[in-house]
C-alpha positions, 0 to 999 in steps of 0.5 A: 499499500505505502509504493503505490503513494511514494509513487502517486506522489512522485509522480505529482511531484514531477508534474506539479515543476513541470507546470513551474519550467513552463511558466516565466520566470520574474525576479524579484522585479520587474519593469513596468508601465500601467499604460502604452507608452506610459512610464515606466515603474522597477516593479516588486512581485509581491506574491503577498496581495492579492490584487496588484496596486498602483501608487496614485493620486490627486484621485477624482471621481468624475461627475461628483463624489458619492459620500460610500464610496460602494457608490462610485463604483461603475463612474469613471475616476481620474488620478494621477501615478509616479514611479521612483524617479518623480515622473509623473502620470494621469489616468481615468479610469472606471471603478470596478469595485472597491477593496477595504484591507485591515492592518494594524492601523485600522482599516482603509478602504481603496478604489479598485480599477481595471488597468492593462499592466504591459512587462515585455510584450504581453499584457495583463489586464487586471484589477488594481488597487489605487492607493498613496504609496508615497512613503514606499519604496515600489510605486507599483505592486504586481500581487497574484491576479497578474501571476497567476497561470503565466508567471513564477517569481525566483527570490532565490534560484531554488525549490518552490514553494505556492502562495501560503503553506505550513512552517514551522517555527522550531522554538514555539512548537508552533506551525504555521498556516502562512503567507509567502510573501516576495514583497515582504524584506523581512519575516514577521511574527505575531508576538504580544503581552512583550517581556524585558528583562530590564527594559527600556521603556524609553528607548527601543534601541537600549533593549538589544541585547537584553532576552525578550519572552512573548506569546504568539497564535498560530491561525486555529489560537494554538499558542506558544511561550517563546524567549528568544534576544533582541539582536537588533530593530528595524524601521518598517513602512507601511501607507500608514508611516511608520514603526519600529520592530524588534528584531530576533534569530528564530528556526523556522521553514519548513516541517523537518527543513528549518533555518535559523533566521532572522524575524519580526515581533508586532501584531498582528491580532487583526492580519489572517496571518499569523506569520508571514514568511520575506524575502530574507528566507526565500532568498536563496532556497525558494522561488514562488508560485502562485499558482500552487 
């Protein structure tokens, strides 16, 4: 009985690898545009995002905006976008929906439009969220809706991994249903009730080198207490501004294949995934295929 099961598993792995191999491989960033003869963006491939996202300022709904953003669906919107070089372009598109995004700072509702995202000679018209990305390094994020079916993201030149995976953190004894996010530089772990021996509550930098004990929890609600040494702090920028997080080293990976890597600690209570895997874990180990 065991041999047929093993054989089927091997055939499945070979089949998945063959499918992935037929797709075009993209790097962590690629040069792309969002309209014919438009300005070029150094776009970040972001397997952690369902939809793509574009920097948008001066958003104006033609004919007047309703108080409720959802009531503007179907109307035309104009906006200004800007790439990493400061080059600007004004675009118009029909609003096809709105999306509400939750993060540690609260919730934010954005318009979604359909835009033709062009890479080399390939154009795919997909839903794109409009948001102010002034504080972000990359003004265009390419999500799974553009990648799906045609592309894989290579940050590692090694084996394939899907957009989610079961990841073990040895120090916690837990396995997390983890989002694989090529848009994130660092791994991020849900951590609350931080207790630091001899904590300096005024200056986080003065706590580097001290032990921190925290509570973490996976997506099934299982909790664990973990103690680790703070080796640095990390400044994280997002659309809401910036925040400083503690960095610790933990042993994590697919069960049985864990290795030590840096992780930042944050309260992810409002987030679906309690562990996010970024490029510092993927680099040198995995290619991300959002179809797996």
